[in-house]
C-alpha positions as CSV (number, residue, x, y, z in Angstrom):
1,M,102.0,-73.8,-52.4
2,P,98.4,-74.9,-52.4
3,R,96.4,-74.2,-55.6
4,G,94.8,-70.9,-55.8
5,Q,97.0,-69.2,-53.2
6,Y,98.9,-66.1,-54.4
7,K,102.5,-65.6,-53.9
8,P,103.7,-62.1,-54.7
9,E,106.5,-61.6,-57.2
10,P,109.8,-60.5,-55.6
11,P,110.8,-56.9,-56.5
12,R,112.7,-56.6,-59.8
13,A,116.0,-55.6,-58.0
14,V,115.8,-58.8,-55.9
15,K,115.1,-61.0,-59.0
16,R,118.0,-59.2,-60.8
17,Q,120.3,-59.7,-57.9
18,E,119.4,-63.4,-57.6
19,T,120.1,-63.9,-61.2
20,I,123.4,-62.2,-61.1
21,L,124.5,-64.2,-58.1
22,K,123.4,-67.4,-59.8
23,T,125.2,-66.8,-63.0
24,T,128.5,-65.4,-62.0
25,A,131.2,-65.9,-59.4
26,D,132.9,-62.6,-60.4
27,P,132.6,-60.2,-57.5
28,K,132.4,-57.2,-59.6
29,W,129.0,-58.2,-60.7
30,I,127.6,-58.6,-57.2
31,P,125.4,-55.6,-56.1
32,Y,126.3,-53.8,-52.9
33,Q,125.2,-55.9,-50.0
34,K,124.9,-53.5,-47.1
35,P,121.9,-51.3,-46.3
36,Q,121.7,-47.7,-47.7
37,P,121.6,-44.8,-45.1
38,Q,118.6,-44.8,-43.0
39,D,117.4,-41.3,-43.8
40,M,118.4,-41.4,-47.5
41,R,115.5,-40.4,-49.9
42,A,114.4,-42.7,-52.6
43,D,116.0,-42.6,-56.2
44,M,113.9,-40.4,-58.5
45,V,113.5,-41.8,-62.0
46,I,111.3,-39.7,-64.4
47,A,110.3,-42.0,-67.3
48,D,108.7,-39.3,-69.5
49,A,111.2,-36.5,-68.7
50,M,110.5,-34.7,-72.0
51,G,106.7,-34.8,-71.5
52,D,106.1,-36.5,-74.8
53,K,103.4,-38.7,-73.7
54,D,101.3,-36.2,-71.7
55,P,101.3,-32.5,-72.8
56,R,99.7,-31.8,-69.4
57,L,103.2,-32.3,-67.8
58,W,104.4,-28.9,-69.3
59,V,103.9,-26.0,-66.9
60,P,103.2,-22.8,-68.9
61,L,105.3,-19.7,-67.8
62,S,104.0,-17.5,-70.6
63,E,102.3,-18.0,-74.0
64,H,105.4,-19.5,-75.8
65,V,107.4,-20.7,-72.8
66,A,106.8,-23.8,-70.7
67,V,108.8,-26.0,-68.3
68,R,108.7,-29.8,-67.5
69,P,109.7,-30.0,-63.8
70,L,112.0,-32.8,-63.0
71,Q,113.0,-32.0,-59.4
72,F,112.3,-29.5,-56.7
73,N,114.9,-29.7,-54.0
74,V,113.5,-27.7,-51.3
75,T,116.2,-28.4,-48.7
76,V,119.0,-26.8,-50.8
77,G,116.8,-24.4,-52.8
78,Q,117.4,-26.0,-56.3
79,Y,115.2,-27.0,-59.1
80,T,115.6,-28.8,-62.4
81,H,113.5,-28.6,-65.3
82,V,113.4,-28.8,-69.2
83,M,112.3,-25.5,-70.6
84,R,110.7,-25.3,-74.1
85,V,110.3,-22.1,-76.1
86,T,108.3,-22.1,-79.3
87,K,108.8,-18.7,-80.6
88,A,111.8,-16.4,-81.0
89,G,112.2,-13.4,-78.8
90,M,113.5,-12.2,-75.5
91,I,112.6,-14.5,-72.7
92,A,113.8,-12.9,-69.5
93,R,116.6,-10.6,-68.1
94,H,117.5,-12.0,-64.7
95,R,120.3,-12.5,-62.1
96,H,121.2,-15.8,-60.2
97,S,122.1,-16.0,-56.6
98,G,123.4,-19.6,-57.3
99,A,125.1,-21.4,-60.1
100,V,123.1,-22.8,-63.0
101,H,123.9,-25.8,-65.3
102,A,122.3,-26.0,-68.8
103,W,122.3,-28.6,-71.6
104,V,120.7,-27.7,-74.9
105,F,118.7,-30.6,-76.4
106,K,117.1,-28.6,-79.4
107,G,117.5,-25.2,-81.0
108,R,119.7,-22.4,-79.8
109,W,119.7,-19.3,-77.5
110,H,122.1,-16.8,-76.2
111,Y,122.5,-13.9,-73.8
112,L,122.6,-10.3,-74.9
113,E,125.6,-9.8,-72.6
114,H,127.8,-12.5,-74.2
115,G,129.3,-13.2,-77.6
116,W,128.6,-17.1,-77.5
117,V,125.5,-19.0,-78.7
118,A,124.2,-22.1,-76.9
119,E,123.4,-24.7,-79.5
120,E,122.1,-28.2,-79.6
121,G,124.4,-30.4,-77.6
122,S,126.0,-27.4,-75.7
123,Y,126.6,-27.5,-72.0
124,I,126.6,-24.1,-70.1
125,F,127.7,-23.2,-66.6
126,E,126.5,-19.8,-65.2
127,P,128.3,-18.5,-62.1
128,P,126.3,-17.1,-59.2
129,G,125.8,-13.3,-59.4
130,E,125.8,-13.1,-63.2
131,T,123.0,-11.0,-64.8
132,H,121.9,-11.7,-68.3
133,T,119.1,-11.5,-70.9
134,L,117.9,-14.8,-72.5
135,V,117.0,-14.6,-76.1
136,V,115.9,-17.2,-78.5
137,P,117.0,-15.8,-82.0
138,E,115.0,-15.4,-85.1
139,G,114.9,-18.6,-87.2
140,C,114.7,-20.9,-84.1
141,S,111.1,-22.3,-83.9
142,E,111.8,-24.4,-80.8
143,M,114.4,-24.4,-78.2
144,V,114.5,-27.1,-75.5
145,T,117.1,-26.9,-72.8
146,L,117.6,-28.7,-69.4
147,F,118.2,-26.2,-66.6
148,Q,119.4,-26.9,-63.0
149,V,118.9,-23.7,-61.1
150,N,120.5,-23.3,-57.6
151,G,119.0,-20.4,-55.5
152,S,116.8,-17.7,-56.8
153,L,116.4,-16.2,-60.2
154,M,115.8,-12.4,-59.7
155,Y,114.0,-10.6,-62.6
156,V,115.7,-7.1,-63.2
157,D,115.3,-4.1,-65.6
158,P,118.3,-3.0,-67.8
159,Q,119.8,-1.0,-64.9
160,G,119.6,-4.1,-62.4
161,V,116.5,-2.9,-60.5
162,S,114.6,-5.9,-59.1
163,I,111.2,-6.5,-60.7
164,G,110.3,-9.9,-59.4
165,Y,111.9,-13.3,-58.7
166,D,111.5,-17.1,-58.8
167,D,112.8,-19.8,-56.7
168,V,112.2,-23.5,-55.9
169,F,109.1,-22.5,-53.9
170,T,107.5,-20.2,-56.5
171,R,108.1,-22.7,-59.3
172,L,106.8,-25.5,-57.0
173,D,103.6,-23.4,-56.4
174,K,103.2,-22.7,-60.2
175,A,103.5,-26.4,-61.0
176,R,101.0,-27.4,-58.2
177,A,98.4,-24.9,-59.4
178,H,98.9,-26.1,-63.1
179,Y,98.6,-29.7,-62.3
180,A,95.4,-29.1,-60.3
181,A,94.0,-27.1,-63.2
182,V,94.7,-29.7,-65.8
183,G,93.1,-32.6,-63.8
184,L,96.3,-34.2,-62.6
185,G,95.7,-32.9,-59.0
186,E,97.8,-30.8,-56.6
187,S,99.5,-33.9,-55.1
188,F,100.9,-34.9,-58.7
189,V,103.9,-32.5,-57.9
190,E,104.9,-34.4,-54.7
191,Q,106.8,-36.9,-56.8
192,F,109.3,-34.1,-57.8
193,I,110.1,-33.0,-54.3
194,R,113.3,-33.9,-52.6
């Protein structure tokens, strides 16, 4: 190449693949060689999933409750976020139209309607149709849990009368407005949409 002419670096995946192919004859180390499906969406990798580097990533839901959005799947009506609660108390009574998966990273919480307590390291599956009241107990100064919510979350009174709801679209709107307000811009949320 003539001096002063720029040759772009190949993508990391290509360099990695070349290295693997040069260093091994074992086929188990050869990456998949065919093209991916034409309409497949790109992988999503969230480097700061806990929002440690930039507190603006946390979308406030109330004074002591915030969520770090990780994915808004508008096609199937699902969203995934990390929830952080910084004060003990009742968070919300709600019913789910779809299944919920949760993994507790820090602290603990429980539902008034159940005898179990979700503590650090716990995995929880909540079936569609269940109604429960989320509580962070006294003595817990911070709760951090990953939630994958499928369908809508309907807020209800103790008798089950609907008083509001959230779904992937309302959560997306809240995140979009928050990111615009804190200077990241409305379009910041686009990276989380699939």
